[in-house]
N, C-alpha and C positions, 0 to 999 in steps of 0.2 A: 377276252373275245375268243370264242371257240373257232377251231379250224374250219375253213370253208369246206362244205361237203363236195364230193365228186359229182360234177354236173355234166350231162351230155351237152356238147356244144351245138348251139343252134345259131345260124347266121341270119342276120337281118341287115341287108345292105352292107354298110361298112362296119357294123357292130357284130360282136360275137358274144352271145350269152354263154356263160360258163368259162369265160376267159379270166375271171377275177374282178372285172369291172362291174360297177353298179350303175345302171343307166336310169336316168330320170325321165319320166313320161308326164304328159299332160294332155288335156283334151279340149278341142275347140268348143266354145259355147255360143258362137254366132249361129243364127238360123242357117241350116244347111243349104238353103237355096240362095243365100247371100254369098255368092262366090267371091266378090271383091272383099267383103268384110272378113270372110274366112281366110283368105290369102293374107290380108293385113295382120290378122291376129296370129297366124302361123309364123309370120316374120318376127313379130314381137316375142313369141315363145322361143324362136331360134336365138334371137339376140340375148334373151334372158338365160340361156344355157340349157334349154330343153334338148334332150337327146333323141326323143321319140315323140311324135305328135300323132294323136288319134282324132279321127273325125267321124261323127255319126253319118251314116248313109241310109236315110229312112226311105228313099224312093229313087227311081231311075234318074230323075233330074239331078239329084245330089251326087250321082256318079261323076258329074262334071268337075267336082271338087278335086278329084284325083289328079287329073292332068294339070289343072290350074295351079294347085299347090306344088306339084312336082317341078313345075317350070320355075318357080320363084324361091323355093326353099330346098336346102340340101339335106335337112333332117329327114330320116326315114318316116314314112307315113303309113298309119294303120287305119284300115276301114272297119268301122264298128257296125256289125250286121246283126239285125234281129228279124225274125219271122220269115223273110223272103230270101232264100238261098241264092236265087238268081242274081241278086244285087252283089253277092260275093263274087260270082262268076264274072260279072261285068266289071267290077273293080279290079280283079286280077287282070283281065284283058286290057284295062286302062293303064296298068303299070303300077298298081299299089304295091307297097313293100311287105305288107303283112295283113292278115285277116283276123279279126276277132269275132268269134261266134259264141252265142250263149246256147249251150246244149239243151237247155230246157225249152227253147222255143224255135229252134232252127228247122225242125221237121224230122221226117223219117230217115232211116238209114240210107236210102237211095239218094237223098239230098246231101247228106253228109259225105257220101262217097263222091258225088259230083264235085263238091267243093274241094275235097282232098285231092282228087285227080287233077283238077285245074291248078291247084297250088303247087303240087309236086312237079307238074310239067313246067311251071313258071319259076320254080325255085323260091316260092313264097311261103314263109312259115305261118302257122296258125296258132292263135292263142285260144285255148279253151277257157272261157270266162264263166266260171260257176259263181252264182250269186245266191245268197241266202233268201232273197225275195222271189226267186224264180226257179226253184228246184222242181224236178219231175214229181208228179203227184204220187206215184208209187213209192218214191223214196221218202217223201214227206209222211205218207201213211205209215211207212215202216218205222220211222224214228219219232214221229209225232211233232217234230219241229225241226228247223234248220240247225241241227247240232253239228259239231265239228265232224263227227263220223258220217253224217249225211252229206255234207259238202264234199268230203273226200271220196265217198262212194260214187257220187255223181261224176266227179273229176276222173276217177279211175275207169269208170265205165266208158266215158267218152274218149279217153286216151286209148283204151283198148279198141274202140271202134275205129279210130284213125289208124292205129297199128294194123288192124285187120285189112285195111286197104293200102298197106305198105307205105304209110306216111309216118315219119318220125321227127319232122322238124316242128316240134310242139313246145309251146310255153303254156304254163298252167297258172290260173289264179282262182282263189276260193275266197271271195270277199264277203264280209258280213259287216253290218253296222255295229255289231257287238264286238268290242276289242278282244275280249277273252276268247270268244268263239273263233274269231279270225286267227288269233295266235295259235290256238290248239289245233286248228285245221291244218295250218301250214306245217306245224311240227310233225303231225301225223303223216302228211304227204311227203315231207322231206325224208322220212324214214323208209318209205316204200317206193319212191319214184326218183329216177335220175334226171327228170326233165327240169329245165329252168323254171323258176317261180317268179311270177309278177306279184309283188306285195301291195296291199292297199286295204284301208278300212273304207268300205263304201258308205255313202250317205253320212259322212262323218260330221257334217254340219257347217256352220258358219266358220269364218276364219279363226276365231279364238278357240272354240271347242274342237274344230276339225284338226287344227294343228296339234292340239294336245293329244287327241285320240290317235292320230297318225304317228306322232313321235313315240308314244307308248307301244303301239302295235308294231309298226315297221321297225323302230329302233330295237325292240326286244328281239325280233327275229334276225335282224342283221348281226346283232351281237352273238347270236347263236350260230352264225355262219350260214344262215338261210336267206336266200333271195338274190336275184340277179338284176331285177329292175323294179322300180317303185313309182307309185303315184300317190301324192297327197291330195285326196279329193276334198275340195272346199266349195262351199256356196259363195264363190268370190271370183274375181278375175283370175283366169288360168295362170297368168304370170305369177300370181301369188303362190300358186301350187309349186311352181318351179323353184322359187326362192325358198319356200318352206322345206322342200325336199333336199335342196342343196345344204340348207342349214342343219337338217337332221344328219345327213352324211358327214358334214364337217364336225358336228358335235361328238361323233364317235370315231373320228380319225379316218374316215373313208371317203371324204370328199375330194373334189378337184382343188388345185391350188387356189387360195383366196384368203381374204382377211379374216382373222379370228379376233373378235372384240370381246374383251373382258371388262366389266364395269361393276362397281359395287352397288349394293341395294339402297344405299343412302341411309343416313340416320341423323340424329340431332346435332352431330358435329359438322355436317355438310354446310358449307357457307357459299357455295356457288350453285348455279342451276344445273346440277349434274344430270338430272333426268332429261331436260331439254337438250343439253350438250350431247349426251350419249345417243339420243335419237337422231340428232343431226349428223353425227359422225357415222352411225350405222347406215343412214340413207345415202350419204355421200360416197360411201365405200362399197355399196351393194354390188356393183359390177366390177370392182377392182380385183384382179387376179393375182396380185402380189402376195406370196405366201408369208405373211407377217402376222404377228400378234400385236394388237393395239390395246393398250390399257387406258381406260377412262375412269379415274378413281377420285373419290370425293374429299378425302381428308388425309391427315398425316399418320393415322393409326395403321391402316393397311396399304394406303396409297403408294407411298414411295417404294415399298418392297415389291408390290405387284408391278408397278411401272418399271422397276429395274429389271424384272424378269421378262418383260415384254421387249419387242424390238423397238417400239416407240410408245410413248404414253405421257399422260399428264396426271398430276396429283394436285387436287384442289387445295386452296387456302382460303383466306378471308377476302373474297372478291377477286382472287387471282389464282394462278396455277403455276406449278413448276413443270417444265417440259423435260422429259428424259428421252434419251436415245441410246440403245445398246448399253443400258446401265449407267450412262453418264448424264449428268445434268447439263442441259443446253442453255436454258435461260428461264427466268421468271417472267411471266406475261400477265397483263390485266385480264380479267374475265372476258371483257368485250373482245379481246384479240386472240383468245386461246384456240377457238375453232379454226380460224384462218392459219394460225401458227402451226397447229398440228397437221393440217392438210398440206401446208407448204413443205414441211419436213418429209411427209409421206411421198409427196411429189418428187422430192430429191432422191428418195430411195428407189422410186420407179425409174428415174433416170439412170441410177447406178446399176440397175438390174441387168 
């Protein structure tokens, strides 16, 4: 993993971009006018471990989301603004923690200046959200398509515009649905700008492909030392985005404390329902914050060795499994009892923590 680049610190409520922490974001997908539904979903995201919640504010009625969510949720709230800059001003007045604008559609310089002035006076940072699908026409004409260079030029122009109005609490994103384009754009921006970067593959797709694209794009950049905050964009429940983001961070050693599960891919030697068992274990421990490694292995070839390396684990046999803890065999249990036995031992570890 490369050394983290030097990043200008930008403050978002209790969070500080550039402090070395990687913050996970997601976005509400309940209709903006459904205030109660939006608040309920925001609570679920907070419980899942989301660090930053974004909400679309398409009209003046949706501005009511800001106060309603801020009353019930402690996670910083970002207002996502398109087209009407006045909505950004109203959200700032309502107490929102951050504004996200798309430079391709927010309007002329006078409108950008108005937003920058309001945000500066309120201590609210701005994310410049460049998107491959909404670049300025002159930049698209110059490059012919939303290339990495086109995304970066758009971002740099709008950074300069905010700086012109003496505003520097800026976060930048340059999202594309093309993973390679997205990665190259962020690498170029990281070389020329000190501002915090929000990573994401936009329109990544359904849960299966969206997680794959995001893991490749976001993971590659994080391993390069690039990125301060991430969103895994999925056509799915936003809570799934949070779990996926946490798993990406965990897989490269950058996540918050939690369970790491290792399990073998199974083969013809496997004589217990390892696939079903591993799935049940993963689901049961999804919200466990105990920093342990749990091995769920299928047979005696690799199983005992991997299980011994883990804090707790099982190695399957013929309709049964051997339970290990800290390299020591605890007992042999029938297949029907192995799930409960494993969770029981993990529960004891939580009690000891």
